[in-house]
C-alpha positions, 0 to 999 in steps of 0.5 A: 939839136934836141927836142927843146931846140938847137944851140942857144935857141930853146923853148916852144918856138924853137922845138923841131917838128915835121908837119904833114898835111894828110895821111900820105905825108904823115906816112912818108915822113914817118918812113924817112924818120925810120930810115934815119934811125936805122942808118944811125942804129937808133930807136925811132923814139930817139929822134926828138922830132915829132910828126904833127898835123900842119896848121896855119903857117904864119910868115915871120915879120920882114925884119926876121927874114934873112936876119944873118944878112941884115945884121951880120955883127949881131948874128956873128956874135950869136953864132960864135957864142952859141957854138953854131960855127963849131 
């Protein structure tokens, strides 16, 4: 997991982020990120997860929902090939 995505999933659509609705949520999210950094003796800047204002959320198309259950063979191949099961 890094700032570009995770496992084989890389690119803008896969970049991690924490979205906040207001200043209180932003402060709470930043406090949790700081706690995680402190717990692991990292600098806050080492966490590759930016805090971003929440925009409109668009639910993925139905065929994307529960993909691993609907397509166990394809997902199993992906999971093994990308190292998700290690």
